[in-house]
C-alpha positions as CSV (number, residue, x, y, z in Angstrom):
1,M,-0.3,-0.4,0.0
2,R,1.4,3.5,-0.9
3,P,2.1,5.9,1.6
4,V,-1.1,6.8,4.0
5,V,-2.2,10.9,3.7
6,M,-5.3,12.5,5.5
7,A,-7.4,12.1,1.9
8,D,-7.4,8.3,2.1
9,L,-8.2,8.0,5.7
10,F,-11.6,10.4,4.8
11,C,-12.5,8.4,1.7
12,A,-11.7,4.9,3.6
13,G,-14.5,6.2,6.6
14,R,-16.8,6.9,3.8
15,A,-16.4,3.5,2.1
16,V,-16.7,2.0,5.4
17,L,-20.4,3.6,6.2
18,V,-21.6,2.4,3.0
19,V,-22.2,-1.2,4.9
20,A,-23.8,-2.1,8.1
21,S,-22.2,-1.3,11.0
22,G,-21.6,-5.3,11.8
23,S,-19.8,-5.5,8.1
24,R,-17.5,-2.4,8.8
25,A,-14.5,-3.8,10.3
26,Q,-14.4,-6.4,7.9
27,R,-14.9,-3.8,5.1
28,A,-11.9,-1.8,6.5
29,R,-9.4,-4.8,6.8
30,A,-10.6,-5.6,2.4
31,L,-9.8,-1.6,2.0
32,V,-6.2,-2.4,3.5
33,R,-5.9,-5.7,1.3
34,N,-7.4,-4.1,-1.9
35,A,-4.7,-1.1,-1.5
36,C,-1.9,-3.3,-1.0
37,V,-2.7,-5.8,-3.7
38,A,-3.0,-3.0,-6.2
39,D,0.3,-1.5,-5.3
40,R,1.8,-5.0,-5.9
41,F,-0.3,-4.9,-9.5
42,R,1.6,-1.4,-10.0
43,D,4.9,-2.0,-8.5
44,S,4.7,-5.2,-11.2
45,S,3.0,-3.7,-14.4
46,G,3.6,-0.3,-14.2
47,V,-0.2,0.6,-14.2
48,R,-3.2,1.1,-11.9
49,H,-5.2,-2.5,-11.0
50,A,-8.6,-2.5,-12.6
51,Q,-10.4,-3.2,-10.0
52,F,-8.7,-1.5,-6.7
53,G,-6.6,1.3,-8.4
54,D,-3.2,2.8,-7.8
55,G,-2.2,1.4,-4.4
56,T,-3.6,3.7,-2.2
57,L,-6.3,3.7,0.3
58,A,-8.5,6.6,-1.6
59,A,-8.4,4.5,-4.6
60,A,-9.4,1.3,-3.0
61,A,-12.1,3.1,-1.3
62,R,-13.3,4.7,-4.5
63,G,-13.9,1.3,-5.7
64,A,-15.6,0.0,-2.7
65,G,-17.9,2.5,-3.4
66,M,-18.4,5.5,-1.1
67,I,-21.1,7.2,0.8
68,A,-21.3,11.2,0.0
69,E,-18.9,13.9,1.6
70,P,-20.0,14.3,5.1
71,T,-20.8,17.8,6.0
72,K,-19.8,17.8,9.4
73,C,-17.6,14.9,11.3
74,S,-20.8,13.1,12.8
75,P,-20.5,10.3,15.3
76,D,-20.8,7.6,12.8
77,F,-18.1,9.0,10.6
78,A,-15.5,9.6,13.4
79,K,-16.1,5.8,14.4
80,A,-15.3,5.1,11.0
81,L,-12.3,7.1,10.8
82,I,-11.2,5.2,13.8
83,L,-12.0,1.9,12.8
84,V,-9.4,2.6,10.1
85,L,-6.9,3.9,11.9
86,Q,-7.2,0.7,14.0
87,V,-6.9,-1.2,10.8
88,L,-3.9,0.0,10.1
89,V,-2.3,0.1,12.6
90,E,-2.6,-3.7,12.9
91,H,-1.7,-3.7,9.4
92,G,1.5,-2.3,10.5
93,S,1.5,0.6,8.7
94,D,3.6,3.5,9.9
95,N,3.0,5.6,6.4
């Protein structure tokens, strides 16, 4: 996965909110996994992965589908961001 920036977190949080609350951790893990797959594909082929994008978390989130950009940080969005950050920590991302 490419280095994580703030836009990646916001996109991933929006993608996590697409699914029911009980499936959000699984969705966050899938986004990170897909970004890693895409980054390896990009490194080896020189082109974007057709489904998962360019190896960024934001591209993986866009490919998975996202809610509309929130106008404020609601409690649900804050929880989604925390969940994404927890998954990144578990993954060992220090980017």
